C-alpha positions as CSV (number, residue, x, y, z in Angstrom):
1,X,-2.6,26.2,4.8
2,X,-4.9,23.4,3.7
3,X,-5.2,20.4,6.1
4,X,-5.0,16.9,4.6
5,X,-6.5,13.8,6.1
6,X,-4.3,10.6,6.3
7,X,-6.8,7.8,7.1
8,X,-6.1,4.5,8.8
9,X,-6.8,1.1,7.3
10,X,-7.5,-2.3,8.6
11,X,-6.8,-5.7,7.1
12,X,-10.1,-7.5,6.8
13,X,-8.1,-10.6,6.0
14,X,-4.3,-11.2,5.5
15,X,-3.0,-14.4,4.1
16,X,0.5,-15.4,3.2
17,X,0.8,-16.7,-0.4
18,X,4.6,-17.3,-0.4
19,X,8.0,-15.7,-0.1
20,X,10.2,-13.4,-2.2
21,X,13.7,-13.5,-0.8
22,X,13.4,-12.1,2.7
23,X,9.9,-10.7,2.0
24,X,6.5,-12.4,2.3
25,X,4.0,-12.2,-0.4
26,X,0.4,-11.7,0.7
27,X,-3.2,-11.4,-0.4
28,X,-5.1,-9.0,1.8
29,X,-8.2,-6.9,1.8
30,X,-7.4,-3.3,2.9
31,X,-10.3,-1.2,4.0
32,X,-10.1,2.5,4.8
33,X,-11.2,3.7,8.2
34,X,-12.4,7.3,7.6
35,X,-13.2,7.9,11.2
36,X,-9.6,7.6,12.3
37,X,-7.0,9.8,10.6
38,X,-3.9,12.0,11.1
39,X,-4.0,15.6,9.9
40,X,-1.1,16.9,7.8
41,X,-0.4,20.5,6.8
42,X,2.5,22.7,5.8
43,X,3.4,25.4,8.3
44,X,6.0,28.2,8.0
45,X,9.3,27.8,9.9
46,X,12.6,29.7,10.4
47,X,15.1,26.9,10.2
48,X,16.2,25.6,6.8
49,X,16.5,22.0,7.8
50,X,13.8,19.5,7.1
51,X,11.3,19.5,10.0
52,X,8.4,17.4,11.1
53,X,6.2,18.7,13.9
54,X,4.3,16.0,15.7
55,X,4.2,13.3,18.3
56,X,6.6,10.8,16.9
57,X,8.9,8.4,18.8
58,X,11.6,8.1,16.0
59,X,14.4,10.2,14.5
60,X,13.4,12.4,11.6
61,X,15.5,10.3,9.2
62,X,13.5,7.2,10.2
63,X,10.2,8.9,9.7
64,X,8.2,7.7,6.7
65,X,7.4,11.3,5.7
66,X,11.1,12.1,5.5
67,X,11.7,8.9,3.5
68,X,8.9,10.0,1.2
69,X,10.5,13.4,0.7
70,X,13.9,11.8,-0.2
71,X,12.2,9.4,-2.6
72,X,10.2,12.2,-4.3
73,X,13.2,14.4,-4.6
74,X,15.2,11.6,-6.2
75,X,12.3,10.9,-8.6
76,X,11.5,14.4,-9.6
77,X,14.8,16.3,-9.1
78,X,12.5,19.2,-8.3
79,X,14.1,22.4,-7.0
80,X,10.6,23.7,-6.0
81,X,10.3,20.7,-3.6
82,X,13.6,21.5,-1.9
83,X,12.6,25.1,-1.6
84,X,9.2,24.2,-0.2
85,X,10.7,22.1,2.6
86,X,13.3,24.7,3.4
87,X,10.5,27.2,4.1
88,X,7.8,25.0,5.5
89,X,7.6,22.2,8.1
90,X,5.3,19.3,7.9
91,X,2.8,19.5,10.8
92,X,1.2,16.2,11.8
93,X,-1.7,16.0,14.3
94,X,-1.1,12.3,15.1
95,X,-4.2,10.4,16.0
96,X,-3.5,6.9,14.5
97,X,-1.5,4.8,17.0
98,X,2.0,3.7,15.9
99,X,3.0,0.1,15.7
100,X,-0.6,-0.9,15.6
101,X,-1.3,-2.5,12.2
102,X,-3.4,0.5,11.0
103,X,-1.0,1.9,8.4
104,X,-0.5,5.3,10.1
105,X,3.1,5.7,8.9
106,X,2.3,4.6,5.3
107,X,-0.8,6.8,5.2
108,X,1.2,9.8,6.3
109,X,3.9,9.2,3.7
110,X,1.2,8.8,0.9
111,X,-0.6,11.9,2.0
112,X,2.7,13.9,2.1
113,X,3.4,12.8,-1.5
114,X,-0.1,13.8,-2.6
115,X,0.3,17.2,-0.8
116,X,3.5,17.9,-2.6
117,X,2.1,16.9,-5.9
118,X,-0.9,19.2,-5.5
119,X,0.9,22.2,-3.9
120,X,3.8,22.2,-6.3
121,X,1.8,21.2,-9.4
122,X,4.2,18.3,-10.2
123,X,1.6,16.6,-12.4
124,X,2.5,13.1,-11.3
125,X,-0.1,10.4,-11.9
126,X,-1.3,8.2,-9.1
127,X,0.6,5.3,-10.6
128,X,3.8,7.4,-10.5
129,X,3.2,8.5,-6.9
130,X,2.6,4.8,-6.0
131,X,5.9,3.9,-7.6
132,X,7.6,6.5,-5.5
133,X,5.7,5.5,-2.4
134,X,6.6,1.8,-2.8
135,X,10.2,2.8,-2.1
136,X,9.0,4.0,1.3
137,X,6.8,1.1,2.4
138,X,4.8,-1.8,1.1
139,X,1.4,-0.3,2.2
140,X,2.0,3.2,0.8
141,X,0.5,2.5,-2.7
142,X,-2.9,1.6,-1.2
143,X,-3.1,5.0,0.4
144,X,-1.9,6.8,-2.8
145,X,-4.8,5.3,-4.8
146,X,-7.1,6.3,-1.9
147,X,-9.5,3.4,-2.5
148,X,-12.1,2.7,0.2
149,X,-11.5,-1.1,-0.2
150,X,-8.9,-3.0,-2.3
151,X,-7.3,-6.4,-2.7
152,X,-3.6,-6.0,-2.1
153,X,-1.1,-8.6,-3.2
154,X,2.6,-9.2,-4.0
155,X,4.5,-7.5,-1.2
156,X,1.9,-4.7,-1.2
157,X,2.7,-3.1,-4.6
158,X,-0.3,-4.6,-6.4
159,X,-3.5,-2.7,-5.5
160,X,-6.8,-3.7,-7.1
161,X,-9.9,-1.7,-6.2
162,X,-12.7,-3.7,-4.7
163,X,-16.2,-2.3,-5.0
164,X,-18.2,-2.6,-1.7
165,X,-19.6,-0.4,0.9
166,X,-17.4,0.7,3.8
167,X,-18.1,-1.1,7.0
168,X,-18.7,0.7,10.3
169,X,-15.8,-0.6,12.3
170,X,-14.7,-0.1,15.9
171,X,-11.0,-0.3,16.6
172,X,-9.4,-1.4,19.9
173,X,-5.6,-0.7,20.2
174,X,-3.8,-2.0,23.3
175,X,-0.7,-0.2,24.3
176,X,1.7,-2.8,22.9
177,X,4.3,-1.8,20.3
178,X,4.5,-4.7,17.8
179,X,7.6,-5.4,15.8
180,X,6.3,-6.4,12.3
181,X,9.6,-8.0,11.2
182,X,9.6,-10.2,14.4
183,X,6.0,-11.3,13.8
184,X,6.9,-12.3,10.2
185,X,10.0,-14.1,11.3
186,X,8.0,-16.1,13.8
187,X,5.4,-16.9,11.2
188,X,8.1,-18.2,8.8
189,X,9.8,-20.3,11.6
190,X,6.7,-21.7,13.3
191,X,3.5,-21.2,11.4
192,X,4.5,-21.2,7.7
193,X,1.5,-22.5,5.7
194,X,0.9,-20.4,2.5
195,X,-2.6,-20.3,1.1
196,X,-3.2,-22.0,-2.3
197,X,-4.3,-20.2,-5.4
198,X,-7.9,-21.4,-5.4
199,X,-8.5,-20.0,-1.9
200,X,-6.8,-16.7,-3.0
201,X,-9.3,-16.3,-5.8
202,X,-12.2,-17.1,-3.5
203,X,-11.1,-14.6,-0.9
204,X,-10.6,-11.9,-3.6
205,X,-14.2,-12.2,-4.7
206,X,-15.8,-12.3,-1.2
207,X,-17.2,-9.1,0.3
208,X,-15.7,-8.0,3.6
209,X,-18.9,-8.5,5.5
210,X,-19.1,-12.1,4.4
211,X,-15.5,-12.7,5.5
212,X,-16.1,-11.3,8.9
213,X,-19.2,-13.4,9.3
214,X,-17.5,-16.6,8.1
215,X,-14.0,-16.6,9.5
216,X,-12.5,-16.6,12.9
217,X,-9.7,-14.2,13.9
218,X,-6.8,-16.7,13.1
219,X,-8.5,-17.9,9.9
220,X,-8.7,-14.4,8.6
221,X,-5.2,-13.3,9.6
222,X,-2.1,-15.5,9.3
223,X,-0.2,-13.2,11.6
224,X,-2.4,-13.4,14.6
225,X,-0.9,-16.6,16.0
226,X,2.7,-15.5,15.6
227,X,1.9,-12.1,17.1
228,X,0.3,-13.7,20.1
229,X,3.3,-16.0,20.4
230,X,5.6,-12.9,20.7
231,X,3.2,-10.7,22.6
232,X,1.1,-12.9,25.0
233,X,-0.4,-9.7,26.5
234,X,-2.5,-9.3,23.4
235,X,-4.8,-12.0,24.8
236,X,-5.9,-9.6,27.5
237,X,-7.5,-7.3,24.9
238,X,-9.0,-10.0,22.6
239,X,-12.7,-10.7,22.8
240,X,-15.0,-12.9,20.8
241,X,-15.9,-11.4,17.4
242,X,-12.7,-9.4,17.2
243,X,-10.4,-9.4,14.2
244,X,-6.7,-8.5,14.0
245,X,-5.3,-5.9,11.7
246,X,-1.9,-6.5,10.0
247,X,0.7,-7.6,12.4
248,X,-1.2,-5.8,15.2
249,X,-1.6,-4.7,17.9
250,X,-5.0,-3.4,16.9
251,X,-8.2,-5.4,17.0
252,X,-11.4,-4.4,15.2
253,X,-15.0,-5.5,14.9
254,X,-18.2,-4.6,13.2
255,X,-20.9,-4.3,15.8
256,X,-23.4,-6.6,14.0
257,X,-20.8,-9.3,13.5
258,X,-19.5,-9.0,17.1
259,X,-23.1,-9.5,18.4
260,X,-23.4,-12.6,16.2
261,X,-20.1,-14.2,17.1
262,X,-19.6,-12.8,20.6
């Protein structure tokens, strides 16, 4: 069976623009990291129950791949989808760290949806798959569109391609499992300071390399301070020139920028 790559992403910047009920609206630059990816494939199995083979620390029902399966089944009502997952397990060679701000779970879900669409000839467009994926997680649409770089806004459902060259990024992930809801909760309680519309427009136009040269870690990511507040051990892994992806725990840097700022 064909092996599909589910690449990681980093947030070059992540700024809060407001709230929508219990959710936070954002503006962020997502950039694909082609050198870090999970590998997904369908493998034959004997049991008829839905099965995911891989190194996961959650129950199957909580896994984003299973949630993607349920969302796709509800959307398509496809008998061939049900039959496929009765006869085949989803095998995941997990390389992207979990709870790390790298979008591993969202990328897996998006890749699974694209796999099913291709193997079963469902004929769904990327916008349709993104609609299904958005029910699984806010970051899934970015991975559905498979852009190298994009401005992502709303609560993650608005994905606009950004034309630029991929940066050669190094990623450092300390062994700290971050609770994204807790980081956002702390941001709202202690650090709430949404960016204004003029700065949003400026950030959306700037190239990622310019942002990494111009901004510090906390200027680029509104979630760094609340993450550090909840997980002080993050400070042990932080060095000058590092940037913070999502709600963490991963840091990243581009060698040239680290040399300049470090």
